C-alpha positions as CSV (number, residue, x, y, z in Angstrom):
1,X,0.0,0.0,0.0
2,X,2.8,2.3,0.9
3,X,4.5,1.6,-2.4
4,X,1.4,2.6,-4.2
5,X,1.4,5.9,-2.4
6,X,5.0,6.4,-3.3
7,X,4.3,5.7,-6.9
8,X,1.4,8.1,-6.9
9,X,3.5,10.8,-5.4
10,X,6.3,10.2,-7.9
11,X,4.0,10.0,-10.9
12,X,3.8,13.7,-11.6
13,X,7.6,14.0,-11.4
14,X,7.8,11.2,-14.0
15,X,4.9,12.3,-16.3
16,X,5.9,15.9,-16.6
17,X,9.4,15.3,-18.1
18,X,7.9,12.7,-20.4
19,X,5.1,15.0,-21.6
20,X,7.7,17.8,-21.9
21,X,10.1,15.6,-24.0
22,X,7.2,14.5,-26.2
23,X,6.1,18.2,-26.7
24,X,9.6,19.3,-27.6
25,X,10.0,16.3,-30.0
26,X,6.7,17.4,-31.8
27,X,7.8,21.1,-31.7
28,X,11.2,20.2,-33.3
29,X,9.4,18.1,-36.0
30,X,7.1,21.1,-36.8
31,X,9.9,23.5,-37.0
32,X,11.9,21.2,-39.3
33,X,8.8,20.8,-41.6
34,X,8.3,24.6,-41.6
35,X,11.9,25.2,-42.4
36,X,11.8,22.7,-45.3
37,X,8.6,24.4,-46.6
38,X,10.3,27.8,-46.3
39,X,13.4,26.6,-48.1
40,X,11.2,25.2,-50.8
41,X,9.4,28.6,-51.2
42,X,12.7,30.5,-51.4
43,X,14.1,28.1,-54.0
44,X,11.2,28.7,-56.5
45,X,12.1,32.4,-57.3
46,X,15.7,31.5,-57.4
47,X,15.0,28.9,-60.0
48,X,12.8,31.3,-61.9
49,X,15.5,34.0,-61.9
50,X,18.1,31.5,-62.9
51,X,15.8,30.3,-65.7
52,X,15.3,33.9,-66.9
53,X,18.9,34.6,-66.8
54,X,19.6,31.4,-68.7
55,X,17.0,32.4,-71.3
56,X,18.5,35.9,-71.6
57,X,21.9,34.3,-72.0
58,X,20.6,32.0,-74.7
59,X,18.9,34.8,-76.5
60,X,22.0,37.0,-76.2
61,X,24.1,34.2,-77.7
62,X,21.5,33.5,-80.5
63,X,22.3,35.1,-83.8
64,X,20.5,38.4,-84.4
65,X,18.3,38.4,-87.5
66,X,18.4,41.5,-89.7
67,X,15.1,43.4,-89.8
68,X,16.2,46.2,-92.1
69,X,15.1,46.1,-95.7
70,X,18.0,45.2,-98.0
71,X,19.6,48.1,-99.7
72,X,18.7,48.2,-103.3
73,X,19.8,50.4,-106.1
74,X,17.6,53.5,-106.5
75,X,16.6,55.2,-109.8
76,X,17.1,58.5,-108.0
77,X,19.9,60.5,-106.6
78,X,19.9,63.4,-104.1
79,X,20.0,66.9,-105.6
80,X,23.2,68.8,-104.6
81,X,21.0,71.8,-103.4
82,X,17.4,72.8,-103.2
83,X,18.1,76.3,-104.6
84,X,20.7,77.1,-107.2
85,X,23.1,80.0,-106.8
86,X,20.9,82.7,-108.2
87,X,17.8,81.5,-106.3
88,X,19.8,81.2,-103.0
89,X,21.0,84.9,-103.4
90,X,17.5,86.0,-104.2
91,X,16.2,84.2,-101.2
92,X,18.6,85.9,-98.8
93,X,17.9,89.2,-100.4
94,X,14.2,88.8,-99.7
95,X,14.8,87.5,-96.2
96,X,17.1,90.3,-95.2
97,X,15.5,93.1,-97.2
98,X,11.9,92.2,-95.9
99,X,12.4,90.7,-92.5
100,X,8.8,91.2,-91.5
101,X,7.6,88.7,-94.1
102,X,7.9,84.9,-94.4
103,X,9.6,83.7,-97.6
104,X,8.4,80.4,-99.1
105,X,10.1,78.8,-102.1
106,X,8.7,76.9,-105.0
107,X,5.0,77.3,-104.3
108,X,2.5,75.8,-106.7
109,X,-0.3,78.0,-108.0
110,X,-2.8,75.4,-106.6
111,X,-1.6,76.5,-103.2
112,X,-2.2,80.1,-104.0
113,X,-5.5,80.0,-106.0
114,X,-8.7,78.1,-105.9
115,X,-11.1,77.8,-108.9
116,X,-14.3,79.7,-108.7
117,X,-16.2,77.1,-110.8
118,X,-17.0,74.1,-108.6
119,X,-17.9,71.9,-111.5
120,X,-14.4,72.3,-112.9
121,X,-12.6,72.4,-109.6
122,X,-10.6,69.2,-109.9
123,X,-9.4,69.8,-113.4
124,X,-8.6,73.4,-112.7
125,X,-6.5,72.5,-109.7
126,X,-4.5,69.9,-111.7
127,X,-3.8,72.6,-114.3
128,X,-2.7,75.1,-111.6
129,X,-0.5,72.4,-109.9
130,X,1.7,72.3,-113.1
131,X,2.9,75.8,-112.4
132,X,4.8,77.3,-109.5
133,X,6.4,80.6,-108.5
134,X,9.9,80.7,-107.2
135,X,9.1,82.7,-104.0
136,X,6.1,83.8,-102.1
137,X,6.1,86.5,-99.4
138,X,3.5,85.9,-96.7
139,X,2.6,87.9,-93.6
140,X,2.9,86.3,-90.1
141,X,-0.6,84.7,-90.6
142,X,0.9,83.0,-93.8
143,X,-1.4,84.9,-96.1
144,X,0.3,85.2,-99.5
145,X,1.0,88.9,-100.5
146,X,3.7,88.8,-103.2
147,X,4.8,86.3,-105.8
148,X,8.3,86.5,-107.3
149,X,9.7,84.6,-110.3
150,X,13.3,84.6,-111.5
151,X,13.6,84.8,-115.2
152,X,16.5,83.2,-117.2
153,X,19.4,85.5,-117.6
154,X,19.0,85.6,-121.4
155,X,15.3,86.7,-121.1
156,X,14.7,90.1,-122.7
157,X,13.8,93.0,-120.3
158,X,10.4,93.4,-121.9
159,X,9.4,89.9,-120.7
160,X,9.3,91.1,-117.1
161,X,6.2,93.1,-118.0
162,X,4.6,90.9,-120.6
163,X,1.6,88.9,-119.3
164,X,1.9,85.1,-119.1
165,X,-0.3,82.3,-117.7
166,X,0.8,82.9,-114.1
167,X,0.4,86.6,-114.4
168,X,-3.1,86.2,-115.8
169,X,-4.0,83.7,-113.0
170,X,-2.7,86.0,-110.3
171,X,-4.3,89.2,-111.7
172,X,-7.1,90.6,-109.6
173,X,-6.4,88.2,-106.7
174,X,-4.6,90.8,-104.5
175,X,-1.3,89.1,-104.9
176,X,1.4,91.3,-106.4
177,X,3.4,89.4,-109.0
178,X,6.9,90.5,-110.2
179,X,9.5,88.9,-112.3
180,X,13.3,89.6,-111.9
181,X,16.0,88.6,-114.4
182,X,18.6,86.3,-112.7
183,X,21.4,88.5,-114.0
184,X,19.8,91.7,-112.6
185,X,19.0,90.9,-109.0
186,X,18.4,94.1,-107.0
187,X,20.8,95.5,-104.3
188,X,19.8,94.9,-100.8
189,X,18.6,98.5,-100.2
190,X,16.5,98.3,-103.4
191,X,14.7,95.1,-102.6
192,X,11.7,96.7,-100.7
193,X,10.9,99.2,-103.4
194,X,11.2,96.6,-106.2
195,X,9.2,93.8,-104.5
196,X,6.6,95.9,-102.8
197,X,6.4,98.7,-105.3
198,X,6.5,101.1,-102.4
199,X,8.6,101.9,-99.3
200,X,5.7,101.0,-96.8
201,X,5.0,97.3,-96.1
202,X,1.9,95.7,-97.6
203,X,-1.0,95.3,-95.2
């Protein structure tokens, strides 16, 4: 009987370490499993990054395919200059002599005029597009005010006043039209009087 009481008294001292050891064993097992799962999670991005790096390396080492169109021979060549020497000199004379105006080059009549007869609009525009003036002076709102043509050097002086198709088209439109021989370009101080026909600017 006495032995029974001794065992009963000692039971808690034996059970507590056993229970504690069993708890710690399970806790260690859970921590080990959690660590394994964490390592597995961490290893997935690493594999993804490594795979991407490998793919990038493979793509970098792969031959680059040419995407540009092959160069073929062209039936055209680039002009040496847009304006010839006389036209360039005339352009700068107009720019410096009339700085309050915008100077445009090679403007088609179809950009200056519009047909009045709607039924013949298309054909008239195509006819106008075949003609151009060398220079057009515009105000700051880009309204055309003066059209200037350069005549060939050998053109007679009388031709500067003789009416032609362009002069007839521009007549009564409010656009002043003048023609200047290439070999008789005005001096800088005379540009305003020649082009505008007066010393005051056009309005």
